[in-house]
C-alpha positions in Angstrom: -47.9 26.9 -82.8 -44.1 26.7 -83.1 -42.6 23.8 -84.8 -39.4 22.0 -84.1 -36.5 22.5 -86.5 -36.2 19.3 -88.7 -33.0 18.4 -87.1 -34.5 18.4 -83.7 -37.3 16.3 -84.9 -35.3 13.7 -86.4 -33.0 13.6 -83.3 -36.3 12.9 -81.0 -37.4 10.1 -83.0 -33.9 8.5 -83.3 -33.9 8.7 -79.2 -37.5 7.5 -79.4 -36.5 4.2 -81.7 -33.4 3.7 -79.8 -35.4 3.6 -76.2 -38.1 1.1 -77.9 -35.2 -1.0 -79.2 -33.6 -1.2 -76.2 -36.9 -2.0 -74.2 -37.7 -4.7 -77.0 -33.9 -6.0 -76.3 -34.3 -6.1 -72.5 -37.6 -7.7 -72.9 -36.1 -10.4 -75.2 -33.5 -11.2 -72.9 -35.6 -11.6 -70.0 -38.1 -14.0 -71.8 -35.0 -16.1 -73.3 -33.5 -16.5 -69.6 -37.2 -17.7 -68.2 -36.7 -21.3 -69.5 -32.8 -21.5 -68.4 -33.9 -20.1 -64.9 -36.7 -22.4 -64.6 -34.7 -25.2 -65.3 -32.1 -24.3 -62.5 -32.7 -25.8 -59.0 -33.0 -23.9 -55.5 -30.3 -25.7 -54.0 -28.8 -24.7 -50.6 -25.7 -26.1 -48.5 -23.9 -27.2 -51.6 -20.6 -26.9 -53.7 -22.9 -26.1 -56.6 -21.4 -26.3 -60.3 -23.2 -25.8 -63.7 -21.7 -27.4 -66.8 -23.0 -28.5 -70.0 -23.8 -32.0 -70.9 -21.0 -32.6 -73.5 -20.3 -36.0 -72.2 -22.7 -39.2 -72.1 -24.4 -39.1 -68.8 -23.2 -42.5 -67.6 -19.7 -40.8 -68.3 -20.4 -38.0 -66.3 -21.9 -40.1 -63.3 -19.1 -42.3 -63.2 -16.3 -39.6 -63.1 -18.3 -37.3 -60.4 -16.8 -36.9 -57.1 -17.4 -39.3 -54.3 -19.7 -38.7 -52.6 -21.8 -35.8 -54.7 -25.2 -35.2 -56.1 -25.4 -34.7 -60.1 -28.8 -33.6 -61.7 -30.6 -32.4 -64.6 -34.0 -31.4 -65.8 -36.5 -32.4 -68.6 -40.1 -32.0 -69.6 -42.4 -33.5 -67.1 -45.6 -35.2 -68.1 -48.5 -32.9 -67.9 -51.2 -32.8 -64.9 -49.0 -33.8 -62.1 -48.9 -31.9 -59.2 -46.1 -30.8 -56.7 -43.5 -33.4 -55.9 -40.7 -32.9 -53.3 -37.8 -35.2 -52.9 -39.0 -38.7 -54.0 -37.0 -41.5 -54.2 -36.8 -44.4 -57.2 -39.5 -46.3 -55.6 -41.7 -43.4 -55.8 -41.9 -43.0 -52.0 -41.5 -39.8 -50.3 -37.8 -39.6 -49.1 -38.6 -36.8 -46.3 -39.9 -33.4 -45.8 -36.1 -31.5 -46.7 -36.8 -28.6 -48.5 -40.5 -28.3 -48.3 -42.0 -24.6 -49.1 -45.2 -23.5 -48.8 -45.2 -21.3 -51.9 -46.0 -23.2 -55.0 -45.4 -21.6 -58.2 -47.3 -23.4 -61.1 -44.6 -22.9 -63.5 -42.4 -25.2 -61.4 -44.3 -28.1 -62.1 -43.7 -28.5 -65.7 -40.1 -29.6 -65.3 -38.9 -32.8 -63.8 -35.7 -32.4 -61.9 -33.7 -35.6 -61.4 -30.9 -36.0 -58.9 -28.3 -39.2 -58.6 -26.5 -39.4 -55.5 -22.8 -41.0 -56.6 -20.7 -42.6 -54.1 -17.5 -44.7 -55.4 -18.6 -44.1 -59.0 -22.0 -45.9 -58.3 -25.6 -44.6 -58.3 -26.6 -44.8 -54.7 -30.3 -43.2 -54.9 -32.2 -41.5 -57.8 -34.7 -38.6 -56.6 -37.0 -36.5 -58.5 -38.8 -33.2 -57.6 -40.2 -30.3 -59.1 -38.5 -26.9 -59.4 -40.6 -25.4 -56.8 -38.8 -27.4 -54.2 -35.8 -26.4 -52.3 -32.9 -28.9 -52.1 -30.7 -29.3 -49.2 -27.3 -31.2 -50.5 -25.8 -31.8 -47.1 -22.8 -30.0 -48.0 -21.7 -32.2 -50.8 -20.5 -31.2 -54.3 -23.6 -30.8 -56.5 -23.3 -30.8 -60.2 -26.3 -29.2 -62.4 -26.1 -30.4 -66.1 -27.8 -28.2 -68.7 -28.7 -29.4 -72.1 -29.8 -33.0 -71.4 -31.9 -34.5 -73.9 -34.9 -36.5 -72.5 -34.0 -39.5 -74.9 -30.4 -39.4 -73.2 -32.1 -39.2 -69.7 -34.3 -42.1 -70.6 -31.6 -44.5 -71.7 -29.9 -44.0 -68.7 -32.6 -44.6 -66.4 -33.6 -47.9 -68.7 -30.0 -49.1 -68.2 -30.5 -48.8 -64.3 -33.6 -50.6 -64.4 -32.3 -53.8 -66.1 -29.1 -53.5 -64.1 -30.4 -53.4 -60.7 -33.6 -54.2 -58.4 -34.0 -50.5 -57.6 -35.8 -49.7 -60.8 -36.2 -46.1 -61.4 -39.5 -46.6 -63.5 -41.3 -44.0 -61.6 -38.8 -41.5 -62.9 -39.0 -42.6 -66.3 -43.2 -42.5 -66.3 -42.5 -38.7 -65.2 -40.9 -38.0 -68.4 -43.1 -36.3 -71.1 -41.2 -37.6 -73.9 -43.1 -40.4 -76.0 -40.0 -42.7 -75.4 -41.1 -43.1 -71.8 -44.5 -45.0 -73.2 -42.5 -47.2 -75.2 -40.1 -48.5 -72.4 -43.3 -48.7 -70.0 -44.8 -50.9 -72.4 -41.8 -52.9 -72.8 -41.8 -53.3 -69.0 -45.4 -54.6 -69.2 -44.6 -57.7 -71.2 -44.7 -61.1 -70.0 -40.7 -61.6 -70.3 -40.3 -59.1 -67.4 -40.0 -59.8 -63.8 -43.2 -59.8 -61.9 -42.2 -57.1 -59.8 -41.1 -54.9 -62.9 -44.6 -55.3 -64.4 -46.4 -54.6 -61.6 -44.3 -51.2 -61.1 -44.7 -50.3 -64.8 -48.5 -51.0 -64.5 -48.9 -48.6 -61.5 -46.6 -45.8 -62.7 -48.2 -45.9 -66.5 -51.4 -45.1 -64.7 -50.3 -43.0 -61.8 -48.1 -40.7 -63.6 -49.2 -40.7 -66.8 -53.2 -41.8 -67.1 -55.6 -43.0 -69.4 -54.7 -40.5 -72.0 -51.4 -42.0 -72.3 -52.2 -45.7 -72.4 
């Protein structure tokens, strides 16, 4: 049996290693992109823009065009099913964007949308990543890198400022800070409707494990 000269064997080994390295690099890049892709909403009929959250969320909302949508993603409390277009009261806001295909991975991420008009938050809606969003032709700013603690602080401020309490949205955060907020809303110093809302969503969204 003929043997390859040493230089040919070395060359073939180098080519093989190069291919292996390239395949590993491609695999790593694809895996690294999965979290980013999973946190990007499926949006249609929108003037879509993606931007890192380098300012405070409150400042970004106040500076948003009027009217427009501003949104971001945070980890969602485990064990929850599909959720499309729910408003701040936790009620279904219509069948817009309902899809029959339901990727399970989309349920571990909570998408939060704020509708902005005249520098004010008109409504807050939540959905899972397996829902398609129709923005109605409005500007749609998607923020990346939002920390759950910053999201909770933003929502908590709206809970105290307005009767349109986003407690249901707070309850869907996987972050431990949501437990502290909900527990605080159960205290006797809170209005009756806030306490009742917090008790319902603490049980409905988080369950006995979180109590």
